[in-house]
Every structure is written in structure tokens, then in C-alpha cells.
N, C-alpha and C positions, 0 to 999 in steps of 0.2 A: 412660537418659535420651534424649529425642528429639533433643536438640542434639548428642549424641555420634554419632548415626548418620545423621540426616536432613540436617542442614545441610552437613556435608562432602560429601555426595553431590550436592546441588544447587547448591553455592556457585559452581562454575564455569559452570554452565549451567542456571539454573532454568527450569522448565516452566510456561508460561502458557497454552499451547494446550489442555492437559487441562482446567483449570478453565473456560476459555471454552466448551468443548464440553459439559462437565457442566452448566453454567448453561443453555446452549441446549437440551440434552436435557430438562432439568427444566422449562423453559418449555413445550415442546411436550407433555411428559407431563402437566403441570398443565392444559393446554387439553384434552387427550384425556380426562383424569379428570373435569374439570368437565362436559364434554358427555356422558360415559358416566353420570355421576351423574344428569344431567338425564333421560337415556333410561330409566334404571332407575326413577326416581321419578315419571315422567309417567304420566298416565292413558292407556289404550289408544286412545282416540279423539282425543287431542290431536295436532295436527301438530307435527313436529319442525323446529326452526329452529336452525341452528348459530350459536353466540354468538361472534362475532369479537372482541368487546370484551374477553373474558377473556385473549386473547393479548397485547394491548397492555398491559393492566394487569399481567399476569404478567411481561412483558418489563421493564417499568420497575421493578417491585419486585425481581425476581431480580438483574438487572444492578446495580441500586443497592446492594443488600445485598452482592452479590458483589465489587464493585470499590471501593465507597466505604467500607464497613465495615472492610476490611483497611487502608485508608489511614488511617482514624481510629485503628485499633489500632496501626499503625506509629508514628503521631505520639505516642500515649500511651507506648508502649514506649521510644521515643527520649528522651522527657522523663525517664524513669526510668533512662536510661543503657544501654539495650540497643543492640547494634550490628547488629541484624537489618535487612535491607533490605525494601522494600515487596514486591518480587517473591517473596521467600521466604515472607512472610506470606500473600501472595495464593495462592501454590502450596499451602501447607498448608490454608488456609481453603477454597480451591476444591475440593481433593480430599476434604475432610471433608464436603462437601455432597452427595456421591454417594448417601448413605443416604436422601435425600429423594426420589429417583426412584422406588424401589419403594414408599415410603410414599405418594406421590401416587397411584400406581396402586391400592394397597390401599384408599385412601380413597374410591374410586368404586364399591365393591362393593354398597352399599345396606344392608349389615349394620352397625348402629351399633356393635356391640362390636368389629368388625374396624377400623372407622374410628377409634374411640378408641384402640385398641391401636397402630395405625400412627402416630397423632399423638403418643402418649406415648413411643414408641420413640425 
């Protein structure tokens, strides 16, 4: 059970830096993947323009899901009598999002089967 091994390990000193840097890396990877996908799919004569709007949108979405969703989950768990703290849930949820970094990179290949498989994973 995860409670038997994970929570005693982080109870005295939960890690919040790891999830923050995972979210930040995911934001930049999404920006890179978005622009790589544009490069792969554009016509040869079209000029290339970097889209800075995707970074702002990715930042707001990733940080919102990364910090607010664990807060909502903590509130729901506390209603049902769980004694977990917000930083513990943030730590678990943050480290579980690391799989989205390679998925974001694989989604920019231009091959639809690879994009779908990376999203399903």
C-alpha cells in the first residue's frame, strides 16, 4: 500500500520543489512540442513564426491543474475523514505528472499513430 511506504517517508519533510520543476519543464516541453508540430506540418514555403501565446496558456493550465486540483482533492479527502495534508497530495500528484513530459514530446512527431498512443498512455 502506498500509505505504508510513501507517507512515512515524506511526513517530516515533503518535497514541493520537484513538482514545481516538473510543471515548469512540462510547460516548456509543451511550448517546444507545439512549435515542432507546427514546423513538421507547415508547407515548405510558409514562413515560421514562434507562437508565444502557447506558453502563457500552458502556464495557466498546468499550474492551475498542478496546484489547485490537489487542493480540491485535499478538501474532498478531508471531508471523508482522511488526515493527509495538502503538501503530501501535492507531492504525489506533482510527481505523477512526469509521464506527460515525454508524451508532450512524442505528440510533436507528425505521425498520428504515435500522437494517439502518447495521449492514450
